[in-house]
C-alpha positions as CSV (number, residue, x, y, z in Angstrom):
1,M,127.4,38.8,130.8
2,R,131.0,39.9,131.1
3,D,132.9,38.9,134.2
4,L,133.9,42.2,135.7
5,R,135.4,40.8,139.0
6,N,139.0,41.5,137.7
7,Y,138.1,44.6,135.6
8,K,140.7,47.3,136.2
9,V,141.6,50.4,134.0
10,A,143.7,53.5,134.6
11,A,142.8,57.1,134.9
12,P,143.2,58.9,131.5
13,A,146.5,60.6,130.9
14,P,147.6,63.2,128.4
15,V,147.7,61.7,124.9
16,T,148.3,62.7,121.3
17,L,145.8,61.4,118.8
18,K,146.3,61.9,115.0
19,G,143.5,61.6,112.6
20,R,142.8,62.4,109.0
21,F,141.8,65.9,109.4
22,V,143.0,66.9,112.8
23,T,145.5,66.1,115.6
24,L,144.6,66.2,119.2
25,E,147.5,67.5,121.4
26,P,147.6,67.6,125.3
27,Y,147.0,71.3,126.3
28,D,150.1,73.0,127.5
29,R,149.7,76.7,128.5
30,D,152.9,77.9,127.1
31,T,152.4,76.2,123.7
32,H,148.6,76.5,123.2
33,L,147.0,79.1,125.4
34,Q,147.1,82.1,122.9
35,A,146.5,80.1,119.9
36,L,143.5,78.5,121.6
37,W,142.1,81.8,122.7
38,D,142.6,83.2,119.3
39,G,141.0,79.9,117.6
40,L,137.9,80.1,119.7
41,G,137.3,83.7,118.8
42,G,139.5,85.9,121.1
43,A,138.2,88.6,123.3
44,D,135.1,89.4,121.2
45,G,134.1,85.7,120.4
46,I,135.1,83.4,123.2
47,N,132.3,84.2,125.8
48,P,129.5,83.9,123.3
49,L,130.9,80.7,122.1
50,L,131.2,79.3,125.8
51,K,127.7,80.5,126.6
52,Y,126.7,77.2,128.2
53,F,130.0,76.7,130.2
54,P,129.3,77.1,134.0
55,N,132.2,79.4,134.6
56,D,131.9,83.3,134.7
57,D,132.9,85.0,131.3
58,F,136.5,85.5,130.8
59,A,138.1,88.9,131.0
60,D,141.3,88.1,129.1
61,V,143.5,85.3,127.8
62,N,145.1,84.8,131.1
63,A,141.8,84.3,133.0
64,F,141.0,81.7,130.5
65,G,144.4,80.0,131.1
66,D,143.8,80.1,134.8
67,W,140.4,78.4,134.3
68,L,142.2,75.6,132.2
69,E,144.8,75.1,134.8
70,N,142.3,74.9,137.7
71,A,140.2,72.3,135.8
72,R,143.3,70.3,135.3
73,V,144.6,70.5,139.0
74,H,141.3,70.3,140.8
75,S,138.9,68.4,138.6
76,S,141.3,66.1,136.8
77,F,140.5,67.3,133.2
78,V,142.6,66.1,130.5
79,T,142.3,68.8,128.0
80,L,143.1,68.1,124.3
81,V,143.6,70.9,121.9
82,S,142.6,70.4,118.1
83,R,145.0,71.2,115.5
84,D,144.0,71.3,111.9
85,N,146.2,69.1,110.0
86,A,145.8,71.2,106.8
87,T,146.7,74.6,108.3
88,G,148.5,73.7,111.4
89,K,146.2,76.1,113.4
90,V,144.6,75.4,116.7
91,V,140.7,75.3,116.1
92,G,139.2,73.9,119.2
93,M,139.4,71.9,122.4
94,A,137.5,69.2,124.3
95,S,138.4,67.4,127.7
96,Y,138.1,64.1,129.3
97,M,136.4,64.7,132.6
98,R,135.3,63.0,135.7
99,P,137.1,59.9,135.3
100,D,135.9,56.9,137.3
101,P,138.3,54.1,136.5
102,K,136.8,51.7,139.1
103,N,133.7,51.5,137.0
104,G,135.2,52.5,133.5
105,V,133.2,55.5,133.1
106,I,134.4,58.9,131.6
107,E,132.8,62.0,130.2
108,V,133.7,64.4,127.4
109,G,133.1,68.0,128.1
110,S,134.3,71.6,127.8
111,V,133.8,71.1,124.1
112,A,134.6,74.2,122.2
113,H,134.7,74.3,118.3
114,G,136.1,77.4,116.8
115,A,134.5,79.1,113.7
116,S,136.9,77.2,111.3
117,M,135.7,73.8,112.5
118,K,132.0,74.7,111.6
119,R,130.4,72.7,108.8
120,S,133.7,70.9,108.3
121,P,134.8,67.2,109.1
122,L,137.2,68.3,111.7
123,S,134.8,68.1,114.6
124,T,133.6,64.7,113.6
125,D,137.3,63.5,113.4
126,V,138.0,65.0,116.9
127,H,135.1,63.0,118.5
128,Y,135.9,59.7,116.7
129,L,139.5,59.8,117.9
130,M,138.3,60.6,121.5
131,A,135.8,57.9,121.7
132,K,138.1,55.4,120.0
133,H,140.8,56.2,122.8
134,V,138.3,55.8,125.3
135,F,137.1,52.4,124.4
136,E,140.2,51.0,122.7
137,G,143.1,52.7,124.5
138,L,141.6,53.0,127.9
139,D,139.3,50.0,127.8
140,Y,136.4,51.9,129.4
141,R,133.0,50.6,129.5
142,R,130.9,53.9,129.3
143,Y,131.4,57.4,127.8
144,E,129.2,60.2,128.6
145,W,128.1,63.5,127.1
146,K,126.3,66.0,129.3
147,C,125.0,69.5,128.4
148,H,122.8,72.3,129.5
149,N,119.3,71.1,128.5
150,D,118.9,74.5,126.8
151,N,121.8,73.9,124.6
152,E,119.9,72.3,121.6
153,P,123.1,72.4,119.1
154,S,125.1,70.2,121.7
155,K,122.2,67.8,122.0
156,T,121.8,67.5,118.3
157,T,125.7,66.8,118.0
158,A,125.5,64.2,120.6
159,R,122.9,62.3,118.8
160,R,124.7,62.7,115.6
161,Y,127.8,61.1,117.0
162,G,125.9,58.2,118.2
163,F,125.4,59.1,121.8
164,T,122.0,57.8,123.2
165,F,119.8,60.3,125.2
166,E,119.2,59.0,128.7
167,G,117.2,61.7,130.3
168,V,117.3,65.2,132.0
169,F,118.6,65.7,135.5
170,R,116.3,68.4,136.7
171,Q,118.0,71.3,138.8
172,H,121.1,69.6,138.6
173,V,123.6,72.5,139.2
174,I,123.5,76.3,139.4
175,S,125.4,77.8,136.4
176,K,126.2,81.5,136.1
177,G,123.7,82.3,138.7
178,A,120.9,80.3,137.3
179,N,119.4,76.8,137.4
180,R,120.7,74.3,135.0
181,D,118.8,71.2,133.9
182,T,121.3,68.8,132.4
183,A,120.7,66.4,129.4
184,W,122.7,63.1,129.7
185,F,123.8,61.0,126.8
186,S,126.2,58.0,126.7
187,M,127.6,55.4,124.4
188,I,128.9,52.1,125.8
189,D,131.6,49.6,124.8
190,V,129.3,46.9,123.1
191,E,128.0,49.8,120.9
192,W,131.5,50.9,119.8
193,P,132.0,48.5,116.9
194,L,129.1,49.8,115.0
195,L,129.6,53.3,115.9
196,K,133.3,53.1,114.9
197,A,132.4,51.5,111.6
198,A,130.0,54.4,110.9
199,F,132.6,57.1,111.9
200,E,135.2,55.6,109.7
201,A,133.0,55.1,106.7
202,W,131.8,58.8,107.1
203,L,135.5,60.1,107.4
204,S,136.6,58.0,104.4
205,P,137.8,59.9,101.4
206,D,135.1,58.3,99.3
207,N,132.4,59.9,101.4
208,F,133.3,63.4,100.2
209,G,132.8,65.0,96.8
210,A,135.3,67.1,94.9
211,D,134.3,70.4,96.8
212,G,134.4,68.6,100.2
213,T,130.7,68.1,100.9
214,Q,129.6,64.9,102.4
215,K,127.8,62.3,100.2
216,R,126.2,60.3,103.2
217,R,125.2,61.7,106.6
218,L,126.9,60.0,109.5
219,E,123.4,59.1,111.0
220,D,122.3,57.4,107.6
221,I,125.6,55.4,107.6
222,R,125.0,54.2,111.1
223,A,121.3,53.4,110.5
224,E,122.3,51.3,107.5
225,L,125.1,49.5,109.4
226,A,122.6,48.8,112.2
227,K,119.9,47.4,109.9
228,G,122.5,45.0,108.2
229,A,123.7,43.8,111.8
230,N,119.9,43.2,112.7
231,A,119.3,41.3,109.5
232,K,122.3,39.3,109.9
233,G,121.4,38.4,113.5
234,A,117.8,37.5,112.5
235,N,119.2,35.0,109.8
236,A,121.9,33.5,112.2
């Protein structure tokens, strides 16, 4: 077992992370707010997209900006904006939340993928980059994903990325005037080498056809790698 008596890590700071498909930039109101608002659907699309966020609906772009600023100042969010490398457009966001440097634990949340990210490699690249920074850049031990238990797409996405379902916290919080049961997922540092290898194999140019469709699913790649690791361990 790892000796953690001298374990010490820092709180996350704004960081730029560049991947094959997307670049993550620290959110800056003057630089990103309007582009992020537009990328998430603008006045007609943003509130349905953020249905499961705990905040009230946003009346306009300034209300959205005020919420992001409040999250930064009062809740220690480090929000990263996703910029499509091919188009240069802002297409989504995600935040490092609830940092616990003493124990090396952090959560990814306030995840919002704009329409142009759907059924594309961009979102996978985003979460590969963010997880890699947690484990390799920050040396954290545990990375969490939490969502409203009714949010089936979020739970499916968490599992696809390799987060392990840990259970449901019943009556966890009140969200938008109603009860929220919260589903908890995590990945931990000892799992990261295999998860990283699967992400990188999936994101490789070799995994995409000429029309941009995937050849192998991320879950299948991860299962194959795990099977190979288990076989190797059994023969050691």
